[in-house]
PyMOL Python script that loads the backbone (N, CA, C, O; Angstrom):
from pymol import cmd

cmd.read_pdbstr("""\
ATOM      1  N   MET A   1     114.311  93.677  51.296  1.00  0.00           N
ATOM      2  CA  MET A   1     113.158  94.254  51.960  1.00  0.00           C
ATOM      3  C   MET A   1     113.580  94.786  53.323  1.00  0.00           C
ATOM      4  O   MET A   1     114.343  94.133  54.034  1.00  0.00           O
ATOM      5  N   ASN A   2     113.097  95.952  53.688  1.00  0.00           N
ATOM      6  CA  ASN A   2     113.465  96.603  54.927  1.00  0.00           C
ATOM      7  C   ASN A   2     112.519  96.174  56.045  1.00  0.00           C
ATOM      8  O   ASN A   2     111.300  96.243  55.888  1.00  0.00           O
ATOM      9  N   ASP A   3     113.078  95.730  57.179  1.00  0.00           N
ATOM     10  CA  ASP A   3     112.263  95.278  58.310  1.00  0.00           C
ATOM     11  C   ASP A   3     111.968  96.383  59.318  1.00  0.00           C
ATOM     12  O   ASP A   3     111.311  96.135  60.330  1.00  0.00           O
ATOM     13  N   ASP A   4     112.448  97.606  59.054  1.00  0.00           N
ATOM     14  CA  ASP A   4     112.178  98.713  59.968  1.00  0.00           C
ATOM     15  C   ASP A   4     110.676  98.988  60.014  1.00  0.00           C
ATOM     16  O   ASP A   4     109.994  98.981  58.989  1.00  0.00           O
ATOM     17  N   ARG A   5     110.188  99.226  61.206  1.00  0.00           N
ATOM     18  CA  ARG A   5     108.771  99.557  61.358  1.00  0.00           C
ATOM     19  C   ARG A   5     108.644 101.069  61.543  1.00  0.00           C
ATOM     20  O   ARG A   5     109.374 101.681  62.322  1.00  0.00           O
ATOM     21  N   MET A   6     107.709 101.646  60.815  1.00  0.00           N
ATOM     22  CA  MET A   6     107.493 103.078  60.923  1.00  0.00           C
ATOM     23  C   MET A   6     106.375 103.344  61.924  1.00  0.00           C
ATOM     24  O   MET A   6     105.367 102.637  61.948  1.00  0.00           O
ATOM     25  N   VAL A   7     106.560 104.345  62.726  1.00  0.00           N
ATOM     26  CA  VAL A   7     105.562 104.742  63.703  1.00  0.00           C
ATOM     27  C   VAL A   7     105.225 106.200  63.462  1.00  0.00           C
ATOM     28  O   VAL A   7     106.115 107.039  63.323  1.00  0.00           O
ATOM     29  N   SER A   8     103.944 106.494  63.414  1.00  0.00           N
ATOM     30  CA  SER A   8     103.510 107.871  63.233  1.00  0.00           C
ATOM     31  C   SER A   8     103.287 108.493  64.600  1.00  0.00           C
ATOM     32  O   SER A   8     102.523 107.972  65.412  1.00  0.00           O
ATOM     33  N   VAL A   9     103.955 109.604  64.850  1.00  0.00           N
ATOM     34  CA  VAL A   9     103.819 110.314  66.112  1.00  0.00           C
ATOM     35  C   VAL A   9     103.527 111.777  65.787  1.00  0.00           C
ATOM     36  O   VAL A   9     104.253 112.392  65.006  1.00  0.00           O
ATOM     37  N   PRO A  10     102.469 112.339  66.380  1.00  0.00           N
ATOM     38  CA  PRO A  10     102.190 113.743  66.104  1.00  0.00           C
ATOM     39  C   PRO A  10     103.341 114.621  66.585  1.00  0.00           C
ATOM     40  O   PRO A  10     103.954 114.341  67.615  1.00  0.00           O
ATOM     41  N   THR A  11     103.631 115.677  65.838  1.00  0.00           N
ATOM     42  CA  THR A  11     104.724 116.564  66.203  1.00  0.00           C
ATOM     43  C   THR A  11     104.351 117.471  67.360  1.00  0.00           C
ATOM     44  O   THR A  11     105.227 117.937  68.088  1.00  0.00           O
ATOM     45  N   HIS A  12     103.057 117.729  67.540  1.00  0.00           N
ATOM     46  CA  HIS A  12     102.592 118.572  68.640  1.00  0.00           C
ATOM     47  C   HIS A  12     101.096 118.369  68.809  1.00  0.00           C
ATOM     48  O   HIS A  12     100.419 117.854  67.919  1.00  0.00           O
ATOM     49  N   SER A  13     100.593 118.782  69.965  1.00  0.00           N
ATOM     50  CA  SER A  13      99.150 118.742  70.198  1.00  0.00           C
ATOM     51  C   SER A  13      98.504 119.919  69.490  1.00  0.00           C
ATOM     52  O   SER A  13      99.147 120.950  69.295  1.00  0.00           O
ATOM     53  N   PRO A  14      97.233 119.782  69.097  1.00  0.00           N
ATOM     54  CA  PRO A  14      96.548 120.921  68.480  1.00  0.00           C
ATOM     55  C   PRO A  14      96.520 122.104  69.449  1.00  0.00           C
ATOM     56  O   PRO A  14      96.388 121.916  70.658  1.00  0.00           O
ATOM     57  N   LEU A  15      96.643 123.298  68.925  1.00  0.00           N
ATOM     58  CA  LEU A  15      96.588 124.496  69.751  1.00  0.00           C
ATOM     59  C   LEU A  15      95.189 124.686  70.306  1.00  0.00           C
ATOM     60  O   LEU A  15      94.211 124.458  69.594  1.00  0.00           O
ATOM     61  N   ALA A  16      95.071 125.098  71.558  1.00  0.00           N
ATOM     62  CA  ALA A  16      93.756 125.311  72.180  1.00  0.00           C
ATOM     63  C   ALA A  16      92.929 126.312  71.394  1.00  0.00           C
ATOM     64  O   ALA A  16      91.707 126.186  71.321  1.00  0.00           O
ATOM     65  N   VAL A  17      93.583 127.310  70.801  1.00  0.00           N
ATOM     66  CA  VAL A  17      92.848 128.309  70.026  1.00  0.00           C
ATOM     67  C   VAL A  17      92.159 127.674  68.818  1.00  0.00           C
ATOM     68  O   VAL A  17      91.169 128.217  68.327  1.00  0.00           O
ATOM     69  N   ARG A  18      92.661 126.534  68.329  1.00  0.00           N
ATOM     70  CA  ARG A  18      92.052 125.854  67.181  1.00  0.00           C
ATOM     71  C   ARG A  18      91.005 124.841  67.601  1.00  0.00           C
ATOM     72  O   ARG A  18      90.113 124.527  66.813  1.00  0.00           O
ATOM     73  N   THR A  19      91.084 124.320  68.816  1.00  0.00           N
ATOM     74  CA  THR A  19      90.165 123.264  69.219  1.00  0.00           C
ATOM     75  C   THR A  19      89.078 123.726  70.177  1.00  0.00           C
ATOM     76  O   THR A  19      88.028 123.088  70.250  1.00  0.00           O
ATOM     77  N   GLY A  20      89.291 124.813  70.914  1.00  0.00           N
ATOM     78  CA  GLY A  20      88.276 125.318  71.835  1.00  0.00           C
ATOM     79  C   GLY A  20      87.789 124.236  72.782  1.00  0.00           C
ATOM     80  O   GLY A  20      88.591 123.625  73.489  1.00  0.00           O
ATOM     81  N   VAL A  21      86.466 123.988  72.805  1.00  0.00           N
ATOM     82  CA  VAL A  21      85.915 122.954  73.679  1.00  0.00           C
ATOM     83  C   VAL A  21      86.088 121.559  73.081  1.00  0.00           C
ATOM     84  O   VAL A  21      85.705 120.569  73.705  1.00  0.00           O
ATOM     85  N   LEU A  22      86.660 121.471  71.881  1.00  0.00           N
ATOM     86  CA  LEU A  22      86.891 120.175  71.234  1.00  0.00           C
ATOM     87  C   LEU A  22      88.228 119.633  71.718  1.00  0.00           C
ATOM     88  O   LEU A  22      89.176 119.512  70.942  1.00  0.00           O
ATOM     89  N   THR A  23      88.297 119.310  72.998  1.00  0.00           N
ATOM     90  CA  THR A  23      89.544 118.939  73.644  1.00  0.00           C
ATOM     91  C   THR A  23      89.784 117.435  73.583  1.00  0.00           C
ATOM     92  O   THR A  23      89.017 116.684  72.981  1.00  0.00           O
ATOM     93  N   LYS A  24      90.866 117.024  74.221  1.00  0.00           N
ATOM     94  CA  LYS A  24      91.162 115.596  74.320  1.00  0.00           C
ATOM     95  C   LYS A  24      90.068 114.907  75.126  1.00  0.00           C
ATOM     96  O   LYS A  24      89.133 115.561  75.588  1.00  0.00           O
ATOM     97  N   PHE A  25      90.178 113.597  75.297  1.00  0.00           N
ATOM     98  CA  PHE A  25      89.184 112.778  75.989  1.00  0.00           C
ATOM     99  C   PHE A  25      88.822 113.397  77.344  1.00  0.00           C
ATOM    100  O   PHE A  25      89.665 113.517  78.233  1.00  0.00           O
ATOM    101  N   HIS A  26      87.561 113.782  77.480  1.00  0.00           N
ATOM    102  CA  HIS A  26      87.098 114.426  78.703  1.00  0.00           C
ATOM    103  C   HIS A  26      85.577 114.284  78.761  1.00  0.00           C
ATOM    104  O   HIS A  26      84.852 115.224  78.433  1.00  0.00           O
ATOM    105  N   PRO A  27      85.082 113.087  79.185  1.00  0.00           N
ATOM    106  CA  PRO A  27      83.634 112.857  79.218  1.00  0.00           C
ATOM    107  C   PRO A  27      82.912 113.878  80.091  1.00  0.00           C
ATOM    108  O   PRO A  27      83.414 114.285  81.139  1.00  0.00           O
ATOM    109  N   GLY A  28      81.736 114.280  79.645  1.00  0.00           N
ATOM    110  CA  GLY A  28      80.930 115.199  80.431  1.00  0.00           C
ATOM    111  C   GLY A  28      79.881 115.880  79.576  1.00  0.00           C
ATOM    112  O   GLY A  28      79.876 115.758  78.351  1.00  0.00           O
ATOM    113  N   THR A  29      78.995 116.597  80.243  1.00  0.00           N
ATOM    114  CA  THR A  29      77.910 117.309  79.584  1.00  0.00           C
ATOM    115  C   THR A  29      77.944 118.766  80.011  1.00  0.00           C
ATOM    116  O   THR A  29      78.132 119.081  81.186  1.00  0.00           O
ATOM    117  N   GLN A  30      77.761 119.645  79.042  1.00  0.00           N
ATOM    118  CA  GLN A  30      77.669 121.070  79.364  1.00  0.00           C
ATOM    119  C   GLN A  30      76.679 121.736  78.416  1.00  0.00           C
ATOM    120  O   GLN A  30      76.486 121.298  77.282  1.00  0.00           O
ATOM    121  N   THR A  31      76.062 122.794  78.904  1.00  0.00           N
ATOM    122  CA  THR A  31      75.163 123.587  78.071  1.00  0.00           C
ATOM    123  C   THR A  31      75.939 124.786  77.551  1.00  0.00           C
ATOM    124  O   THR A  31      76.544 125.530  78.323  1.00  0.00           O
ATOM    125  N   LEU A  32      75.917 124.966  76.235  1.00  0.00           N
ATOM    126  CA  LEU A  32      76.584 126.093  75.597  1.00  0.00           C
ATOM    127  C   LEU A  32      75.494 127.081  75.187  1.00  0.00           C
ATOM    128  O   LEU A  32      74.598 126.738  74.415  1.00  0.00           O
ATOM    129  N   GLU A  33      75.571 128.291  75.697  1.00  0.00           N
ATOM    130  CA  GLU A  33      74.517 129.274  75.456  1.00  0.00           C
ATOM    131  C   GLU A  33      74.636 129.907  74.076  1.00  0.00           C
ATOM    132  O   GLU A  33      75.722 129.972  73.501  1.00  0.00           O
ATOM    133  N   ALA A  34      73.517 130.368  73.558  1.00  0.00           N
ATOM    134  CA  ALA A  34      73.493 131.083  72.277  1.00  0.00           C
ATOM    135  C   ALA A  34      74.532 132.193  72.327  1.00  0.00           C
ATOM    136  O   ALA A  34      74.646 132.907  73.323  1.00  0.00           O
ATOM    137  N   GLY A  35      75.290 132.332  71.241  1.00  0.00           N
ATOM    138  CA  GLY A  35      76.350 133.334  71.180  1.00  0.00           C
ATOM    139  C   GLY A  35      77.726 132.775  71.488  1.00  0.00           C
ATOM    140  O   GLY A  35      78.736 133.399  71.163  1.00  0.00           O
ATOM    141  N   PHE A  36      77.781 131.578  72.125  1.00  0.00           N
ATOM    142  CA  PHE A  36      79.057 130.952  72.452  1.00  0.00           C
ATOM    143  C   PHE A  36      79.774 130.548  71.161  1.00  0.00           C
ATOM    144  O   PHE A  36      79.130 130.123  70.203  1.00  0.00           O
ATOM    145  N   ARG A  37      81.090 130.677  71.133  1.00  0.00           N
ATOM    146  CA  ARG A  37      81.896 130.240  69.988  1.00  0.00           C
ATOM    147  C   ARG A  37      82.681 128.993  70.387  1.00  0.00           C
ATOM    148  O   ARG A  37      83.431 129.010  71.363  1.00  0.00           O
ATOM    149  N   ILE A  38      82.504 127.913  69.628  1.00  0.00           N
ATOM    150  CA  ILE A  38      83.219 126.662  69.894  1.00  0.00           C
ATOM    151  C   ILE A  38      84.720 126.923  69.846  1.00  0.00           C
ATOM    152  O   ILE A  38      85.454 126.502  70.739  1.00  0.00           O
ATOM    153  N   THR A  39      85.170 127.607  68.823  1.00  0.00           N
ATOM    154  CA  THR A  39      86.540 128.101  68.703  1.00  0.00           C
ATOM    155  C   THR A  39      86.430 129.515  68.129  1.00  0.00           C
ATOM    156  O   THR A  39      85.392 129.870  67.569  1.00  0.00           O
ATOM    157  N   PRO A  40      87.478 130.324  68.257  1.00  0.00           N
ATOM    158  CA  PRO A  40      87.372 131.712  67.794  1.00  0.00           C
ATOM    159  C   PRO A  40      86.982 131.867  66.323  1.00  0.00           C
ATOM    160  O   PRO A  40      86.304 132.832  65.969  1.00  0.00           O
ATOM    161  N   GLN A  41      87.397 130.935  65.460  1.00  0.00           N
ATOM    162  CA  GLN A  41      87.105 131.100  64.036  1.00  0.00           C
ATOM    163  C   GLN A  41      85.719 130.587  63.634  1.00  0.00           C
ATOM    164  O   GLN A  41      85.319 130.759  62.483  1.00  0.00           O
ATOM    165  N   PHE A  42      84.975 129.958  64.560  1.00  0.00           N
ATOM    166  CA  PHE A  42      83.629 129.473  64.264  1.00  0.00           C
ATOM    167  C   PHE A  42      82.615 130.576  64.547  1.00  0.00           C
ATOM    168  O   PHE A  42      82.861 131.462  65.366  1.00  0.00           O
ATOM    169  N   ARG A  43      81.483 130.516  63.869  1.00  0.00           N
ATOM    170  CA  ARG A  43      80.400 131.474  64.122  1.00  0.00           C
ATOM    171  C   ARG A  43      79.790 131.214  65.500  1.00  0.00           C
ATOM    172  O   ARG A  43      79.859 130.098  66.014  1.00  0.00           O
ATOM    173  N   PRO A  44      79.194 132.248  66.091  1.00  0.00           N
ATOM    174  CA  PRO A  44      78.511 132.050  67.377  1.00  0.00           C
ATOM    175  C   PRO A  44      77.329 131.091  67.213  1.00  0.00           C
ATOM    176  O   PRO A  44      76.692 131.059  66.160  1.00  0.00           O
ATOM    177  N   LEU A  45      77.040 130.316  68.251  1.00  0.00           N
ATOM    178  CA  LEU A  45      75.890 129.414  68.217  1.00  0.00           C
ATOM    179  C   LEU A  45      74.612 130.242  68.157  1.00  0.00           C
ATOM    180  O   LEU A  45      74.486 131.219  68.895  1.00  0.00           O
ATOM    181  N   PRO A  46      73.654 129.875  67.293  1.00  0.00           N
ATOM    182  CA  PRO A  46      72.416 130.645  67.189  1.00  0.00           C
ATOM    183  C   PRO A  46      71.413 130.327  68.301  1.00  0.00           C
ATOM    184  O   PRO A  46      70.528 131.136  68.578  1.00  0.00           O
ATOM    185  N   VAL A  47      71.538 129.166  68.938  1.00  0.00           N
ATOM    186  CA  VAL A  47      70.620 128.740  70.004  1.00  0.00           C
ATOM    187  C   VAL A  47      71.422 128.052  71.099  1.00  0.00           C
ATOM    188  O   VAL A  47      72.582 127.694  70.894  1.00  0.00           O
ATOM    189  N   ASP A  48      70.804 127.869  72.262  1.00  0.00           N
ATOM    190  CA  ASP A  48      71.438 127.093  73.327  1.00  0.00           C
ATOM    191  C   ASP A  48      71.534 125.635  72.882  1.00  0.00           C
ATOM    192  O   ASP A  48      70.591 125.097  72.302  1.00  0.00           O
ATOM    193  N   VAL A  49      72.673 124.996  73.153  1.00  0.00           N
ATOM    194  CA  VAL A  49      72.845 123.580  72.816  1.00  0.00           C
ATOM    195  C   VAL A  49      73.432 122.833  74.004  1.00  0.00           C
ATOM    196  O   VAL A  49      74.103 123.418  74.854  1.00  0.00           O
ATOM    197  N   VAL A  50      73.167 121.521  74.047  1.00  0.00           N
ATOM    198  CA  VAL A  50      73.766 120.635  75.027  1.00  0.00           C
ATOM    199  C   VAL A  50      74.895 119.902  74.313  1.00  0.00           C
ATOM    200  O   VAL A  50      74.697 119.342  73.235  1.00  0.00           O
ATOM    201  N   SER A  51      76.078 119.908  74.919  1.00  0.00           N
ATOM    202  CA  SER A  51      77.237 119.215  74.360  1.00  0.00           C
ATOM    203  C   SER A  51      77.597 118.061  75.284  1.00  0.00           C
ATOM    204  O   SER A  51      77.995 118.273  76.430  1.00  0.00           O
ATOM    205  N   GLU A  52      77.457 116.842  74.780  1.00  0.00           N
ATOM    206  CA  GLU A  52      77.832 115.643  75.533  1.00  0.00           C
ATOM    207  C   GLU A  52      79.108 115.100  74.900  1.00  0.00           C
ATOM    208  O   GLU A  52      79.090 114.646  73.756  1.00  0.00           O
ATOM    209  N   LYS A  53      80.224 115.145  75.646  1.00  0.00           N
ATOM    210  CA  LYS A  53      81.515 114.740  75.097  1.00  0.00           C
ATOM    211  C   LYS A  53      81.855 113.309  75.475  1.00  0.00           C
ATOM    212  O   LYS A  53      81.599 112.863  76.593  1.00  0.00           O
ATOM    213  N   ASP A  54      82.434 112.603  74.524  1.00  0.00           N
ATOM    214  CA  ASP A  54      83.005 111.271  74.731  1.00  0.00           C
ATOM    215  C   ASP A  54      81.999 110.285  75.313  1.00  0.00           C
ATOM    216  O   ASP A  54      82.270 109.604  76.302  1.00  0.00           O
ATOM    217  N   VAL A  55      80.833 110.225  74.677  1.00  0.00           N
ATOM    218  CA  VAL A  55      79.777 109.284  75.057  1.00  0.00           C
ATOM    219  C   VAL A  55      80.146 107.915  74.485  1.00  0.00           C
ATOM    220  O   VAL A  55      80.360 107.805  73.277  1.00  0.00           O
ATOM    221  N   PRO A  56      80.227 106.860  75.318  1.00  0.00           N
ATOM    222  CA  PRO A  56      80.591 105.541  74.795  1.00  0.00           C
ATOM    223  C   PRO A  56      79.466 104.941  73.957  1.00  0.00           C
ATOM    224  O   PRO A  56      78.297 104.987  74.341  1.00  0.00           O
ATOM    225  N   VAL A  57      79.835 104.375  72.803  1.00  0.00           N
ATOM    226  CA  VAL A  57      78.885 103.697  71.925  1.00  0.00           C
ATOM    227  C   VAL A  57      79.500 102.344  71.564  1.00  0.00           C
ATOM    228  O   VAL A  57      80.608 102.282  71.032  1.00  0.00           O
ATOM    229  N   LEU A  58      78.775 101.265  71.856  1.00  0.00           N
ATOM    230  CA  LEU A  58      79.238  99.925  71.530  1.00  0.00           C
ATOM    231  C   LEU A  58      78.746  99.552  70.135  1.00  0.00           C
ATOM    232  O   LEU A  58      77.540  99.491  69.895  1.00  0.00           O
ATOM    233  N   LEU A  59      79.669  99.303  69.223  1.00  0.00           N
ATOM    234  CA  LEU A  59      79.306  98.920  67.861  1.00  0.00           C
ATOM    235  C   LEU A  59      78.945  97.445  67.816  1.00  0.00           C
ATOM    236  O   LEU A  59      79.298  96.689  68.721  1.00  0.00           O
ATOM    237  N   ARG A  60      78.248  97.034  66.772  1.00  0.00           N
ATOM    238  CA  ARG A  60      77.774  95.652  66.699  1.00  0.00           C
ATOM    239  C   ARG A  60      78.896  94.624  66.605  1.00  0.00           C
ATOM    240  O   ARG A  60      78.670  93.445  66.878  1.00  0.00           O
ATOM    241  N   ASP A  61      80.107  95.050  66.223  1.00  0.00           N
ATOM    242  CA  ASP A  61      81.232  94.110  66.183  1.00  0.00           C
ATOM    243  C   ASP A  61      81.973  94.046  67.512  1.00  0.00           C
ATOM    244  O   ASP A  61      83.004  93.382  67.619  1.00  0.00           O
ATOM    245  N   GLY A  62      81.441  94.746  68.543  1.00  0.00           N
ATOM    246  CA  GLY A  62      82.031  94.705  69.873  1.00  0.00           C
ATOM    247  C   GLY A  62      83.027  95.819  70.157  1.00  0.00           C
ATOM    248  O   GLY A  62      83.530  95.925  71.276  1.00  0.00           O
ATOM    249  N   VAL A  63      83.319  96.645  69.168  1.00  0.00           N
ATOM    250  CA  VAL A  63      84.259  97.753  69.354  1.00  0.00           C
ATOM    251  C   VAL A  63      83.538  98.921  70.035  1.00  0.00           C
ATOM    252  O   VAL A  63      82.419  99.275  69.663  1.00  0.00           O
ATOM    253  N   MET A  64      84.194  99.510  71.032  1.00  0.00           N
ATOM    254  CA  MET A  64      83.646 100.680  71.720  1.00  0.00           C
ATOM    255  C   MET A  64      84.289 101.931  71.134  1.00  0.00           C
ATOM    256  O   MET A  64      85.513 102.037  71.064  1.00  0.00           O
ATOM    257  N   ILE A  65      83.449 102.880  70.714  1.00  0.00           N
ATOM    258  CA  ILE A  65      83.955 104.172  70.272  1.00  0.00           C
ATOM    259  C   ILE A  65      83.357 105.236  71.191  1.00  0.00           C
ATOM    260  O   ILE A  65      82.390 104.977  71.908  1.00  0.00           O
ATOM    261  N   HIS A  66      83.933 106.416  71.162  1.00  0.00           N
ATOM    262  CA  HIS A  66      83.414 107.533  71.960  1.00  0.00           C
ATOM    263  C   HIS A  66      83.056 108.661  71.008  1.00  0.00           C
ATOM    264  O   HIS A  66      83.869 109.072  70.180  1.00  0.00           O
ATOM    265  N   VAL A  67      81.839 109.153  71.131  1.00  0.00           N
ATOM    266  CA  VAL A  67      81.327 110.169  70.219  1.00  0.00           C
ATOM    267  C   VAL A  67      80.962 111.430  70.989  1.00  0.00           C
ATOM    268  O   VAL A  67      80.746 111.394  72.200  1.00  0.00           O
ATOM    269  N   ASP A  68      80.897 112.531  70.279  1.00  0.00           N
ATOM    270  CA  ASP A  68      80.395 113.779  70.851  1.00  0.00           C
ATOM    271  C   ASP A  68      78.998 114.005  70.290  1.00  0.00           C
ATOM    272  O   ASP A  68      78.781 113.890  69.084  1.00  0.00           O
ATOM    273  N   VAL A  69      78.056 114.325  71.167  1.00  0.00           N
ATOM    274  CA  VAL A  69      76.677 114.576  70.765  1.00  0.00           C
ATOM    275  C   VAL A  69      76.378 116.043  71.061  1.00  0.00           C
ATOM    276  O   VAL A  69      76.528 116.491  72.197  1.00  0.00           O
ATOM    277  N   VAL A  70      75.960 116.783  70.050  1.00  0.00           N
ATOM    278  CA  VAL A  70      75.572 118.184  70.212  1.00  0.00           C
ATOM    279  C   VAL A  70      74.126 118.285  69.747  1.00  0.00           C
ATOM    280  O   VAL A  70      73.800 117.915  68.619  1.00  0.00           O
ATOM    281  N   ARG A  71      73.266 118.787  70.621  1.00  0.00           N
ATOM    282  CA  ARG A  71      71.841 118.855  70.305  1.00  0.00           C
ATOM    283  C   ARG A  71      71.239 120.106  70.917  1.00  0.00           C
ATOM    284  O   ARG A  71      71.786 120.654  71.874  1.00  0.00           O
ATOM    285  N   PRO A  72      70.114 120.564  70.374  1.00  0.00           N
ATOM    286  CA  PRO A  72      69.449 121.733  70.967  1.00  0.00           C
ATOM    287  C   PRO A  72      68.953 121.407  72.377  1.00  0.00           C
ATOM    288  O   PRO A  72      68.643 120.255  72.679  1.00  0.00           O
ATOM    289  N   VAL A  73      68.879 122.412  73.225  1.00  0.00           N
ATOM    290  CA  VAL A  73      68.288 122.240  74.546  1.00  0.00           C
ATOM    291  C   VAL A  73      66.808 121.916  74.354  1.00  0.00           C
ATOM    292  O   VAL A  73      66.147 122.518  73.507  1.00  0.00           O
ATOM    293  N   GLY A  74      66.291 120.979  75.128  1.00  0.00           N
ATOM    294  CA  GLY A  74      64.876 120.612  75.043  1.00  0.00           C
ATOM    295  C   GLY A  74      64.712 119.147  74.700  1.00  0.00           C
ATOM    296  O   GLY A  74      65.687 118.405  74.587  1.00  0.00           O
ATOM    297  N   THR A  75      63.459 118.740  74.536  1.00  0.00           N
ATOM    298  CA  THR A  75      63.155 117.328  74.285  1.00  0.00           C
ATOM    299  C   THR A  75      62.513 117.085  72.926  1.00  0.00           C
ATOM    300  O   THR A  75      62.161 115.951  72.602  1.00  0.00           O
ATOM    301  N   GLU A  76      62.356 118.142  72.126  1.00  0.00           N
ATOM    302  CA  GLU A  76      61.744 117.998  70.813  1.00  0.00           C
ATOM    303  C   GLU A  76      62.638 117.145  69.905  1.00  0.00           C
ATOM    304  O   GLU A  76      63.842 117.391  69.837  1.00  0.00           O
ATOM    305  N   PRO A  77      62.073 116.138  69.200  1.00  0.00           N
ATOM    306  CA  PRO A  77      62.885 115.339  68.279  1.00  0.00           C
ATOM    307  C   PRO A  77      63.474 116.215  67.163  1.00  0.00           C
ATOM    308  O   PRO A  77      62.787 117.078  66.617  1.00  0.00           O
ATOM    309  N   VAL A  78      64.715 115.990  66.841  1.00  0.00           N
ATOM    310  CA  VAL A  78      65.395 116.724  65.772  1.00  0.00           C
ATOM    311  C   VAL A  78      66.127 115.729  64.876  1.00  0.00           C
ATOM    312  O   VAL A  78      66.474 114.639  65.331  1.00  0.00           O
ATOM    313  N   PRO A  79      66.371 116.080  63.602  1.00  0.00           N
ATOM    314  CA  PRO A  79      67.118 115.182  62.717  1.00  0.00           C
ATOM    315  C   PRO A  79      68.548 114.991  63.216  1.00  0.00           C
ATOM    316  O   PRO A  79      69.095 115.850  63.908  1.00  0.00           O
ATOM    317  N   VAL A  80      69.135 113.875  62.862  1.00  0.00           N
ATOM    318  CA  VAL A  80      70.514 113.566  63.245  1.00  0.00           C
ATOM    319  C   VAL A  80      71.434 113.827  62.061  1.00  0.00           C
ATOM    320  O   VAL A  80      71.150 113.411  60.938  1.00  0.00           O
ATOM    321  N   ILE A  81      72.531 114.514  62.320  1.00  0.00           N
ATOM    322  CA  ILE A  81      73.580 114.711  61.313  1.00  0.00           C
ATOM    323  C   ILE A  81      74.830 114.027  61.846  1.00  0.00           C
ATOM    324  O   ILE A  81      75.308 114.368  62.928  1.00  0.00           O
ATOM    325  N   VAL A  82      75.363 113.071  61.102  1.00  0.00           N
ATOM    326  CA  VAL A  82      76.550 112.327  61.528  1.00  0.00           C
ATOM    327  C   VAL A  82      77.740 112.792  60.709  1.00  0.00           C
ATOM    328  O   VAL A  82      77.674 112.856  59.482  1.00  0.00           O
ATOM    329  N   THR A  83      78.830 113.118  61.396  1.00  0.00           N
ATOM    330  CA  THR A  83      80.078 113.433  60.703  1.00  0.00           C
ATOM    331  C   THR A  83      81.124 112.423  61.128  1.00  0.00           C
ATOM    332  O   THR A  83      81.123 111.944  62.262  1.00  0.00           O
ATOM    333  N   TRP A  84      82.016 112.106  60.204  1.00  0.00           N
ATOM    334  CA  TRP A  84      83.037 111.092  60.449  1.00  0.00           C
ATOM    335  C   TRP A  84      84.337 111.595  59.857  1.00  0.00           C
ATOM    336  O   TRP A  84      84.356 112.095  58.733  1.00  0.00           O
ATOM    337  N   SER A  85      85.427 111.468  60.604  1.00  0.00           N
ATOM    338  CA  SER A  85      86.702 111.964  60.124  1.00  0.00           C
ATOM    339  C   SER A  85      87.832 111.039  60.553  1.00  0.00           C
ATOM    340  O   SER A  85      87.848 110.572  61.692  1.00  0.00           O
ATOM    341  N   PRO A  86      88.774 110.767  59.660  1.00  0.00           N
ATOM    342  CA  PRO A  86      89.940 109.967  60.061  1.00  0.00           C
ATOM    343  C   PRO A  86      90.907 110.771  60.924  1.00  0.00           C
ATOM    344  O   PRO A  86      91.891 110.219  61.418  1.00  0.00           O
ATOM    345  N   TYR A  87      90.647 112.061  61.114  1.00  0.00           N
ATOM    346  CA  TYR A  87      91.564 112.934  61.840  1.00  0.00           C
ATOM    347  C   TYR A  87      91.150 113.181  63.281  1.00  0.00           C
ATOM    348  O   TYR A  87      91.752 114.023  63.949  1.00  0.00           O
ATOM    349  N   GLY A  88      90.146 112.479  63.782  1.00  0.00           N
ATOM    350  CA  GLY A  88      89.712 112.677  65.149  1.00  0.00           C
ATOM    351  C   GLY A  88      88.541 113.643  65.241  1.00  0.00           C
ATOM    352  O   GLY A  88      88.202 114.333  64.279  1.00  0.00           O
ATOM    353  N   LYS A  89      87.935 113.674  66.416  1.00  0.00           N
ATOM    354  CA  LYS A  89      86.730 114.492  66.592  1.00  0.00           C
ATOM    355  C   LYS A  89      87.034 115.968  66.661  1.00  0.00           C
ATOM    356  O   LYS A  89      86.271 116.769  66.122  1.00  0.00           O
ATOM    357  N   GLY A  90      88.109 116.358  67.298  1.00  0.00           N
ATOM    358  CA  GLY A  90      88.421 117.774  67.452  1.00  0.00           C
ATOM    359  C   GLY A  90      89.226 118.325  66.307  1.00  0.00           C
ATOM    360  O   GLY A  90      88.845 119.330  65.708  1.00  0.00           O
ATOM    361  N   GLN A  91      90.318 117.695  65.994  1.00  0.00           N
ATOM    362  CA  GLN A  91      91.217 118.205  64.959  1.00  0.00           C
ATOM    363  C   GLN A  91      90.578 118.164  63.573  1.00  0.00           C
ATOM    364  O   GLN A  91      90.836 119.044  62.753  1.00  0.00           O
ATOM    365  N   GLY A  92      89.758 117.167  63.303  1.00  0.00           N
ATOM    366  CA  GLY A  92      89.137 117.068  61.993  1.00  0.00           C
ATOM    367  C   GLY A  92      88.145 118.176  61.715  1.00  0.00           C
ATOM    368  O   GLY A  92      87.850 118.476  60.558  1.00  0.00           O
ATOM    369  N   ALA A  93      87.618 118.798  62.790  1.00  0.00           N
ATOM    370  CA  ALA A  93      86.627 119.853  62.617  1.00  0.00           C
ATOM    371  C   ALA A  93      87.254 121.239  62.529  1.00  0.00           C
ATOM    372  O   ALA A  93      86.583 122.198  62.148  1.00  0.00           O
ATOM    373  N   SER A  94      88.531 121.353  62.878  1.00  0.00           N
ATOM    374  CA  SER A  94      89.143 122.676  62.859  1.00  0.00           C
ATOM    375  C   SER A  94      89.934 122.862  61.572  1.00  0.00           C
ATOM    376  O   SER A  94      90.515 121.909  61.054  1.00  0.00           O
ATOM    377  N   PRO A  95      89.958 124.085  61.056  1.00  0.00           N
ATOM    378  CA  PRO A  95      90.705 124.318  59.831  1.00  0.00           C
ATOM    379  C   PRO A  95      92.193 124.094  60.012  1.00  0.00           C
ATOM    380  O   PRO A  95      92.768 124.516  61.016  1.00  0.00           O
ATOM    381  N   ALA A  96      92.809 123.446  59.068  1.00  0.00           N
ATOM    382  CA  ALA A  96      94.252 123.169  59.161  1.00  0.00           C
ATOM    383  C   ALA A  96      95.039 124.328  58.612  1.00  0.00           C
ATOM    384  O   ALA A  96      96.269 124.289  58.600  1.00  0.00           O
TER     385      ALA A  96
END
""", "prot")
cmd.dss("prot")
cmd.show_as("cartoon", "prot")
cmd.util.cbc("prot")
cmd.orient("prot")
């Protein structure tokens, strides 16, 4: 049996052209106006949205995760759509 331990290391960071505003850890809130493109290959946003990046969420088992929340501007209740990816928040959303 081999005792060597394997470590996975990314060969490079995702290109900015593929991730756009879906960058590395950078908490904050910004308003993205209608027509804005998250990345060049995505369609323009049809309405103004608020983007809250890296919002801390404490899970019931005590683990803290950081999520991105994108919602329409305003206070009207809207349905929630949850996406989950083993590839991270930014890279998992961009085409490989």
